[in-house]
C-alpha positions in Angstrom: 42.2 -17.2 -17.3 39.9 -20.3 -17.1 38.7 -21.2 -13.7 36.4 -23.7 -12.1 33.8 -22.1 -10.0 33.4 -23.5 -6.5 30.2 -21.7 -5.7 27.4 -20.0 -7.6 28.5 -16.6 -8.8 26.0 -14.1 -10.2 26.6 -13.3 -13.9 29.5 -15.8 -14.1 28.1 -19.2 -13.5 27.3 -21.9 -11.0 29.5 -24.3 -9.0 31.4 -26.7 -11.1 31.2 -24.6 -14.3 34.4 -23.7 -16.2 34.4 -20.1 -17.1 36.9 -17.6 -18.5 37.5 -14.4 -16.4 40.1 -11.6 -16.2 43.4 -12.8 -14.8 43.3 -10.1 -12.1 39.8 -10.9 -11.1 40.7 -14.6 -10.7 44.0 -14.0 -8.8 43.0 -11.1 -6.6 39.4 -12.0 -5.9 38.0 -15.4 -6.8 40.9 -17.7 -5.9 41.9 -16.1 -2.6 38.3 -16.2 -1.5 38.1 -19.9 -2.5 35.3 -19.1 -4.9 37.2 -20.7 -7.8 40.3 -22.5 -8.7 42.4 -22.4 -11.8 41.2 -24.9 -14.4 44.2 -27.1 -14.5 44.0 -30.7 -15.6 44.2 -32.0 -12.0 41.6 -29.5 -10.8 39.3 -30.6 -13.6 39.6 -34.2 -12.5 38.9 -33.3 -8.9 35.7 -31.4 -9.8 34.5 -33.8 -12.5 31.4 -34.9 -10.4 30.4 -31.3 -9.8 30.9 -30.4 -13.5 28.5 -33.2 -14.5 25.7 -31.5 -12.6 26.3 -28.0 -14.0 23.2 -27.8 -16.2 20.9 -29.0 -13.4 22.6 -26.5 -11.0 22.2 -23.7 -13.5 18.5 -24.3 -13.9 18.1 -24.6 -10.1 20.0 -21.4 -9.5 18.0 -19.4 -12.2 14.7 -20.7 -10.7 15.8 -19.4 -7.3 16.7 -16.0 -8.7 13.4 -15.8 -10.6 11.4 -16.7 -7.4 13.3 -13.9 -5.5 12.6 -11.5 -8.4 8.9 -12.1 -8.2 8.9 -11.8 -4.4 10.5 -8.3 -4.4 8.9 -6.8 -7.5 6.9 -3.7 -6.5 8.0 -3.7 -2.9 7.9 -0.2 -1.4 10.6 0.9 1.0 10.1 4.2 2.9 12.9 6.4 4.2 12.9 9.6 6.2 15.7 12.0 5.5 16.6 15.6 6.4 15.7 17.7 3.4 15.6 21.3 2.2 12.3 23.0 1.2 13.3 22.3 -2.4 13.2 18.6 -1.8 17.0 18.1 -2.0 18.4 15.8 0.7 21.1 16.7 3.2 22.8 13.5 2.3 21.4 10.5 0.4 19.8 7.1 0.4 22.5 4.6 -0.6 22.2 1.3 -2.4 23.5 -0.4 0.8 20.6 1.2 2.8 18.1 0.0 0.2 19.5 -3.5 0.4 19.4 -3.5 4.2 15.8 -2.2 4.3 14.7 -4.7 1.7 16.2 -7.5 3.8 14.3 -6.1 6.9 11.0 -5.7 5.1 11.0 -8.8 2.9 13.7 -11.1 4.2 15.4 -11.1 0.8 19.1 -10.4 1.2 20.7 -9.2 -2.0 24.1 -7.6 -2.8 23.9 -3.9 -3.1 25.7 -4.2 -6.5 22.5 -5.7 -7.9 20.6 -2.5 -7.3 20.8 -0.5 -10.6 20.9 2.9 -9.1 23.2 5.6 -7.7 22.5 7.1 -4.3 19.1 8.9 -4.2 19.3 12.6 -3.2 15.7 14.0 -3.5 12.4 13.6 -1.7 9.9 11.8 -3.9 9.1 8.4 -5.3 11.8 6.6 -7.2 11.5 3.4 -9.3 14.7 1.4 -8.8 15.5 -1.6 -10.9 17.2 -4.7 -9.5 19.4 -7.0 -11.6 18.0 -10.3 -10.5 16.6 -13.3 -12.3 16.3 -14.2 -15.9 12.5 -14.0 -16.5 11.7 -10.8 -14.6 13.4 -7.5 -14.0 12.0 -6.5 -10.6 11.6 -2.9 -9.6 11.5 -1.4 -6.1 9.5 1.6 -5.1 11.7 3.9 -3.0 9.7 6.6 -1.2 11.7 9.3 0.5 10.0 11.9 2.8 11.3 14.7 5.0 12.3 13.1 8.3 10.1 15.5 10.4 7.1 14.3 8.3 7.9 10.6 8.5 5.8 9.7 11.6 2.7 11.5 10.3 3.3 10.1 6.8 3.4 6.5 8.2 0.3 7.2 10.3 -1.6 8.5 7.3 -0.7 5.3 5.4 -2.0 3.3 8.3 -5.3 5.2 8.1 -5.5 4.2 4.4 -4.8 7.6 3.0 -3.2 7.6 -0.5 -0.6 10.2 0.3 2.7 10.3 -1.6 6.0 11.9 -0.9 5.3 14.5 -3.7 2.0 15.4 -1.9 3.6 16.5 1.3 6.0 18.8 -0.5 3.1 20.9 -1.7 2.8 24.3 0.2 -0.9 23.8 1.0 -0.8 20.1 1.8 -2.6 18.9 4.9 -3.1 15.3 6.1 -6.7 14.2 6.1 -8.3 13.5 9.5 -10.9 10.8 10.3 -13.2 13.3 12.0 -14.8 16.5 10.9 -13.3 19.7 12.4 -15.8 21.3 14.8 -17.5 24.5 13.6 -16.3 27.7 15.1 -18.7 29.0 17.8 -20.7 32.1 16.9 -19.3 35.3 18.4 -22.8 36.9 18.5 -24.5 37.2 21.9 -28.2 36.5 22.7 -29.1 40.1 22.3 -27.1 40.6 19.1 -28.8 40.9 15.7 -27.5 38.7 12.9 -27.0 39.8 9.4 -30.1 37.9 8.2 -32.3 39.4 11.0 -31.0 42.9 10.1 -31.9 42.3 6.5 -35.3 41.0 7.3 -36.2 43.9 9.7 -38.1 46.8 8.3 -36.3 50.1 7.9 -37.5 52.4 10.8 -37.2 55.5 8.6 -39.6 53.9 6.0 -42.4 53.1 8.6 -45.4 55.3 8.6 -45.7 57.7 11.5 
């Protein structure tokens, strides 16, 4: 079915453009939501002014998407989740959660369907592509850490430590501290003889009588 778009619609066109879409998509989604009307002769006459500005609107819309793509490219989003020792999550990080966190961090509100990823189910760093813009394919850096490590992980980042989600899963991992740990006090008393003193002292049995 041919329809006239009444608003910008990602991957379909901009307001005023005449496009062909599946009949069911038009009847069940676009038209009931007043996002488009069927391209009848009368509708074409009514939207003639809007259709004259289609090319300018398309350029403006693409520029807006490209600006948003540059704005979010490389943005890191950090999530804390319950996880097993193997790194598997008890649950997942969904595309809706990623979209919500991106909006909170950057102020860019995108539809979760533009996030090219299924739900994430493992601790670690994930590169997630976003379908946005025509000049740049932006990628988000999604970092998932065990939730009981989240506070210390964020504190370490604040201290400037280059710690990753993969680091904290290592069995011998320890967060760095800004101060040196104090040396353990000696257990030897004043009257005790140290190993060096014992080695330096002459053997009594070897002394001449």
